MARMI-371334 format. One record per residue (C-alpha): residue in three letters; x, y, z; residue number from 0. Coordinates in nm, 3 decimals. Each point is the difference from the previous one (the first is absolute). Layout:
N
 resn       X       Y       Z resi
  Ala       X       Y       Z  NUM
...
end
This chain:
296
 resn       X       Y       Z resi
  Met   0.032   0.026   0.037    0
  Ala   0.266   0.217   0.073    1
  Ser   0.193  -0.056  -0.332    2
  Ser  -0.349   0.074  -0.252    3
  Val  -0.018   0.323   0.204    4
  Ser   0.354   0.123  -0.028    5
  Gly   0.008  -0.129  -0.369    6
  Ala  -0.337   0.213  -0.074    7
  Thr   0.175   0.265   0.144    8
  Gln   0.255  -0.049  -0.179    9
  Asp  -0.170   0.028  -0.341   10
  Ser  -0.199   0.335   0.145   11
  Ala   0.290   0.187  -0.021   12
  Val   0.224  -0.176  -0.273   13
  Ser  -0.406   0.166  -0.209   14
  Thr   0.097   0.329   0.240   15
  Gly   0.357   0.030  -0.100   16
  Asn  -0.129  -0.061  -0.390   17
  Val  -0.281   0.287   0.105   18
  Thr   0.255   0.273   0.126   19
  Arg   0.233  -0.046  -0.273   20
  Val  -0.247  -0.053  -0.293   21
  Phe  -0.072   0.369   0.128   22
  Ile   0.309   0.176   0.037   23
  Tyr   0.070  -0.108  -0.301   24
  Leu  -0.331   0.150  -0.144   25
  Val   0.072   0.311   0.180   26
  Leu   0.412   0.032  -0.189   27
  Ile  -0.201  -0.113  -0.319   28
  Leu  -0.232   0.294   0.023   29
  Phe   0.290   0.263   0.155   30
  Ala   0.258  -0.103  -0.358   31
  Leu  -0.262   0.040  -0.155   32
  Phe  -0.115   0.329   0.107   33
  Tyr   0.359   0.132  -0.038   34
  Leu   0.102  -0.166  -0.390   35
  Leu  -0.384   0.151  -0.086   36
  Pro   0.275   0.331  -0.143   37
  Leu   0.189  -0.159  -0.128   38
  Tyr  -0.190  -0.211  -0.184   39
  Val  -0.227   0.350  -0.139   40
  Met   0.396   0.210  -0.074   41
  Ala   0.056  -0.408  -0.200   42
  Val  -0.363  -0.033  -0.144   43
  Asn  -0.013   0.389  -0.125   44
  Ser   0.340   0.046  -0.146   45
  Val  -0.093  -0.283  -0.319   46
  Lys  -0.364   0.225  -0.106   47
  Pro  -0.003   0.226  -0.231   48
  Leu  -0.168   0.387   0.194   49
  Ala  -0.273  -0.044  -0.108   50
  Glu  -0.109  -0.303   0.210   51
  Ile   0.166   0.155   0.274   52
  Thr  -0.160   0.363  -0.021   53
  Gly  -0.407  -0.125  -0.036   54
  Gly   0.031  -0.345   0.149   55
  Asn   0.031  -0.159   0.267   56
  Met   0.414  -0.014   0.195   57
  Met  -0.061  -0.371   0.120   58
  Ala  -0.092  -0.166  -0.333   59
  Leu   0.233  -0.198  -0.182   60
  Pro   0.046   0.194  -0.335   61
  Arg  -0.184  -0.032  -0.278   62
  Asp   0.282   0.053  -0.246   63
  Trp   0.301  -0.151   0.092   64
  Thr   0.352   0.316  -0.101   65
  Leu   0.346   0.022   0.147   66
  Glu  -0.006   0.370  -0.164   67
  Pro   0.001   0.123   0.354   68
  Trp   0.316  -0.204   0.102   69
  Gly   0.218   0.096  -0.330   70
  Ala  -0.120   0.371   0.063   71
  Ala   0.080   0.029   0.411   72
  Trp   0.394  -0.178  -0.125   73
  Ser   0.083   0.177  -0.303   74
  Thr  -0.251   0.188  -0.188   75
  Ala  -0.243   0.153   0.196   76
  Gln  -0.024   0.412  -0.105   77
  Ile  -0.133   0.113   0.316   78
  Gly   0.077   0.409   0.020   79
  Val   0.347  -0.010   0.094   80
  Ser   0.166  -0.415   0.016   81
  Pro  -0.017  -0.076  -0.318   82
  Thr   0.213  -0.284   0.032   83
  Gly  -0.165  -0.192   0.250   84
  Leu   0.068  -0.161   0.268   85
  Lys   0.350  -0.179  -0.165   86
  Pro   0.239   0.152   0.099   87
  Tyr  -0.073   0.153   0.339   88
  Phe  -0.014  -0.407   0.095   89
  Leu   0.351  -0.037  -0.144   90
  Asn   0.115   0.276   0.244   91
  Ser  -0.164  -0.192   0.249   92
  Ile   0.179  -0.319  -0.075   93
  Leu   0.359   0.190  -0.040   94
  Met  -0.106   0.119   0.346   95
  Val  -0.127  -0.227   0.267   96
  Val   0.250  -0.318  -0.147   97
  Pro   0.273   0.171   0.158   98
  Ala  -0.129   0.156   0.322   99
  Val  -0.223  -0.326   0.078  100
  Ala   0.401  -0.139  -0.036  101
  Ile   0.186   0.227   0.175  102
  Ser  -0.228   0.095   0.345  103
  Thr  -0.004  -0.400  -0.020  104
  Val   0.371  -0.071   0.019  105
  Val   0.030   0.373   0.198  106
  Gly  -0.229  -0.110   0.200  107
  Ala   0.158  -0.412   0.077  108
  Leu   0.359   0.155   0.103  109
  Asn  -0.166   0.192   0.261  110
  Gly  -0.206  -0.202   0.085  111
  Tyr   0.328  -0.224   0.079  112
  Ile   0.198   0.283   0.133  113
  Leu  -0.249   0.092   0.279  114
  Thr  -0.050  -0.387   0.128  115
  Lys   0.311  -0.167  -0.117  116
  Trp   0.286   0.311   0.007  117
  Arg  -0.155   0.138   0.324  118
  Phe   0.207   0.340   0.063  119
  Arg  -0.064   0.314   0.226  120
  Gly  -0.373   0.209   0.010  121
  Asp  -0.140  -0.310  -0.303  122
  Thr  -0.255   0.047   0.169  123
  Trp  -0.061   0.339   0.004  124
  Val   0.096  -0.011  -0.395  125
  Phe  -0.276  -0.310  -0.049  126
  Gly  -0.259   0.233   0.192  127
  Leu   0.039   0.325  -0.276  128
  Met  -0.011  -0.231  -0.258  129
  Leu  -0.307  -0.167   0.178  130
  Phe  -0.100   0.317   0.010  131
  Ser  -0.021   0.159  -0.391  132
  Cys  -0.266  -0.334  -0.074  133
  Phe  -0.263   0.248   0.256  134
  Ile   0.090   0.396  -0.206  135
  Pro  -0.240   0.101  -0.245  136
  Phe   0.069   0.058  -0.358  137
  Gln  -0.098   0.294   0.019  138
  Ile   0.238   0.161   0.215  139
  Val   0.377  -0.154  -0.210  140
  Leu  -0.148   0.175  -0.344  141
  Ile   0.214   0.327   0.020  142
  Pro   0.345  -0.097   0.169  143
  Met  -0.085  -0.330  -0.209  144
  Ala  -0.007   0.291  -0.344  145
  Arg   0.272   0.155   0.145  146
  Val   0.175  -0.290  -0.027  147
  Leu   0.008  -0.077  -0.281  148
  Gly   0.030   0.316  -0.079  149
  Leu   0.324   0.018   0.080  150
  Leu   0.081  -0.360  -0.128  151
  Gly  -0.143   0.111  -0.323  152
  Leu  -0.189  -0.278   0.020  153
  Ala  -0.406   0.196   0.009  154
  Gly  -0.237  -0.087  -0.342  155
  Ser   0.218  -0.380   0.001  156
  Val  -0.016  -0.410   0.045  157
  Pro   0.310   0.078   0.160  158
  Gly  -0.199   0.243   0.239  159
  Leu  -0.284  -0.251   0.086  160
  Ile   0.259  -0.254   0.053  161
  Leu   0.136   0.119   0.292  162
  Val  -0.296   0.135   0.150  163
  His  -0.183  -0.266  -0.009  164
  Val   0.347  -0.198   0.108  165
  Val   0.027   0.219   0.295  166
  Tyr  -0.403   0.045   0.119  167
  Gly   0.021  -0.486  -0.016  168
  Ile   0.347   0.025   0.165  169
  Gly  -0.167   0.001   0.342  170
  Phe  -0.261  -0.307  -0.072  171
  Thr   0.274  -0.206  -0.168  172
  Thr   0.172   0.026   0.307  173
  Leu  -0.270  -0.099   0.209  174
  Tyr  -0.073  -0.309  -0.184  175
  Phe   0.387  -0.140  -0.043  176
  Arg   0.118   0.085   0.416  177
  Asn  -0.361  -0.113   0.087  178
  Tyr   0.113  -0.371  -0.200  179
  Tyr   0.298   0.043   0.108  180
  Ala   0.034   0.073   0.377  181
  Ala  -0.115  -0.356   0.059  182
  Phe   0.278  -0.185  -0.188  183
  Pro   0.309  -0.220   0.174  184
  Thr   0.230   0.246   0.058  185
  Glu   0.224  -0.245   0.046  186
  Leu   0.109  -0.106  -0.326  187
  Ile   0.014   0.355  -0.125  188
  Arg   0.286   0.020   0.265  189
  Ala   0.128  -0.360  -0.072  190
  Ala   0.065   0.166  -0.384  191
  Gln   0.159   0.297   0.154  192
  Ile   0.264  -0.296   0.200  193
  Asp   0.052  -0.173  -0.355  194
  Gly   0.038   0.302  -0.142  195
  Ala  -0.259   0.170  -0.200  196
  Gly  -0.076   0.341   0.050  197
  Phe  -0.354   0.216  -0.063  198
  Phe  -0.060   0.009  -0.334  199
  Arg   0.123  -0.357  -0.056  200
  Ile  -0.209  -0.126   0.320  201
  Phe  -0.280   0.259  -0.179  202
  Trp   0.040  -0.193  -0.264  203
  Arg   0.003  -0.326   0.040  204
  Ile  -0.149  -0.127   0.314  205
  Leu  -0.308   0.351   0.052  206
  Leu  -0.095  -0.011  -0.302  207
  Pro  -0.138  -0.372  -0.161  208
  Val  -0.237   0.007   0.289  209
  Ser  -0.127   0.338  -0.046  210
  Gly  -0.201  -0.101  -0.291  211
  Pro  -0.326   0.021   0.203  212
  Ile   0.002   0.333   0.133  213
  Ala   0.175   0.104  -0.324  214
  Val  -0.329  -0.084  -0.136  215
  Val  -0.144   0.217   0.192  216
  Ser   0.188   0.329   0.006  217
  Val  -0.043  -0.073  -0.415  218
  Ile  -0.405  -0.023  -0.032  219
  Trp   0.023   0.334   0.261  220
  Gln   0.261   0.235  -0.171  221
  Phe  -0.157  -0.098  -0.311  222
  Thr  -0.318   0.043   0.017  223
  Asn   0.031   0.356   0.257  224
  Ile   0.185   0.129  -0.290  225
  Trp  -0.179  -0.122  -0.297  226
  Asn  -0.366   0.147   0.224  227
  Asp   0.175   0.352   0.027  228
  Phe  -0.155   0.263  -0.155  229
  Leu   0.118   0.306   0.253  230
  Phe   0.442  -0.062  -0.097  231
  Gly  -0.125  -0.023  -0.321  232
  Val  -0.179   0.311  -0.030  233
  Ser   0.233   0.168   0.212  234
  Phe   0.376  -0.099  -0.120  235
  Gly  -0.064  -0.176  -0.356  236
  Gly   0.015   0.293  -0.204  237
  Thr   0.006  -0.135  -0.400  238
  Ser   0.059  -0.332   0.182  239
  Gln  -0.346  -0.123   0.154  240
  Pro  -0.095  -0.338   0.127  241
  Val  -0.306  -0.159  -0.180  242
  Thr  -0.170   0.160   0.312  243
  Ala  -0.022   0.308  -0.117  244
  Ala  -0.014  -0.038  -0.324  245
  Leu  -0.383  -0.165   0.081  246
  Asn  -0.115   0.303   0.219  247
  Asn   0.145   0.245  -0.343  248
  Leu  -0.250  -0.254  -0.201  249
  Val  -0.270  -0.004   0.164  250
  Gln  -0.014   0.374   0.123  251
  Ser   0.076   0.137  -0.344  252
  Ser  -0.238  -0.155  -0.212  253
  Thr  -0.311   0.214  -0.088  254
  Gly  -0.275   0.041  -0.099  255
  Val  -0.197  -0.380  -0.010  256
  Lys   0.276  -0.170   0.279  257
  Glu   0.085  -0.313  -0.141  258
  Tyr  -0.031  -0.249   0.273  259
  Asn   0.084  -0.253  -0.212  260
  Val   0.377   0.122  -0.064  261
  His  -0.003   0.087   0.365  262
  Phe  -0.101  -0.335   0.120  263
  Ala   0.237  -0.187  -0.196  264
  Gly   0.289   0.175   0.045  265
  Ala  -0.096   0.022   0.396  266
  Ile   0.110  -0.396  -0.051  267
  Leu   0.260   0.025  -0.184  268
  Ala   0.197   0.228   0.311  269
  Ala  -0.128  -0.244   0.228  270
  Leu   0.074  -0.362  -0.232  271
  Pro   0.399  -0.023   0.173  272
  Thr  -0.125   0.043   0.351  273
  Leu  -0.291  -0.278  -0.025  274
  Phe   0.308  -0.250  -0.287  275
  Val   0.184   0.061   0.390  276
  Tyr  -0.268  -0.061   0.212  277
  Ile  -0.115  -0.310  -0.149  278
  Val   0.343  -0.234  -0.070  279
  Ala   0.110   0.145   0.383  280
  Gly  -0.265   0.101   0.214  281
  Arg   0.040  -0.334   0.135  282
  Tyr   0.382  -0.001   0.077  283
  Phe  -0.096   0.402   0.197  284
  Val  -0.201  -0.105   0.230  285
  Arg   0.254  -0.325   0.090  286
  Gly   0.255   0.290   0.009  287
  Leu  -0.152   0.207   0.250  288
  Met  -0.103  -0.245   0.185  289
  Ala   0.354  -0.151   0.043  290
  Gly   0.147   0.358   0.055  291
  Ser  -0.255   0.058   0.304  292
  Val   0.054  -0.385   0.179  293
  Lys   0.317   0.119  -0.048  294
  Gly   0.031   0.389   0.081  295
end
C-alpha cells in the first residue's frame, strides 16, 4: 500500500514538473517572438517595393519580392548627400574594428598578466583607475579626445578612431583578463622563471594558450561596442565615418517620401557583422564570462 502511494506521489511530481517546464518554455518562446518582431518587420519590408509599405500592412509578407532596396542601401542610393550608399563606410568600419579589437585585446591580456603575476607597488591603484575608466561616459571624453587627436594629427581619420576605441576599451579588456588570470597558479610562473623564461616567453607559452575563453569574451565585447558606436564615429570620423554614422545620414538625408525599404535594408546590413559574430561565438561568450567570474 505504501509503495502504491509513493509511486502515485512520484508520478504526480513528474507530471507537475512537466507542466511547469512546458509553461516556462511557452513564456520564453513568447518573449523571443516579441524580441524578434522588429527584426521580422525590418527583414520583410526590406524586400518590398515602397508602394506596398506606404499603402499596405508592414507586417504582411511582400506580394512582389525585390532586392532593389538592398542594392540602393549598399552602393547605389541616390538620397540627399549620400550617393554611394553604405559600401565605403562599411569598409571604414572593418578597417577600424579589426585593429582596435586586436590591439585592445592584446594590451588587456598583458595588463591582466602584469597585474596578477608581476605585482608591483601600487598595482591595486593602477587597476582601480583602469576599472574606473569603464564607468566614464562617452560625452565626458569628447573634448579632451578631440584635442589629443588634433595634436597627433589623427583627427577625421580611421587611425584616430582606432586610437579612441583602443583607449576606451583597455579598461574592459584589462578587467576581463585580470579576473581570469587571478586564479592561474602562480607557481607555474615561478617555475618558468627559475628555468630561465622571461616576461614575454611566459606570457606567450604559458598564459596565452589557456586564454581562449576570455579572449573570445574580449573580442566579442569590443567588436560589438566598436562596430555599433555612433557618437565617436560622428565626432571624430570626419570623412572616414563608420557605417553607423552613414546609416544615420542615409535615413536623415532622404527628402520627400521616406524610402523605408532602403532604410530597413541598410539597418540590416549594418547589423549583420555583429549578428554573425554572436551566432558563431555566442556560446563561447557566455562560457568565457562564467569562467572569468568563477576564477576571479
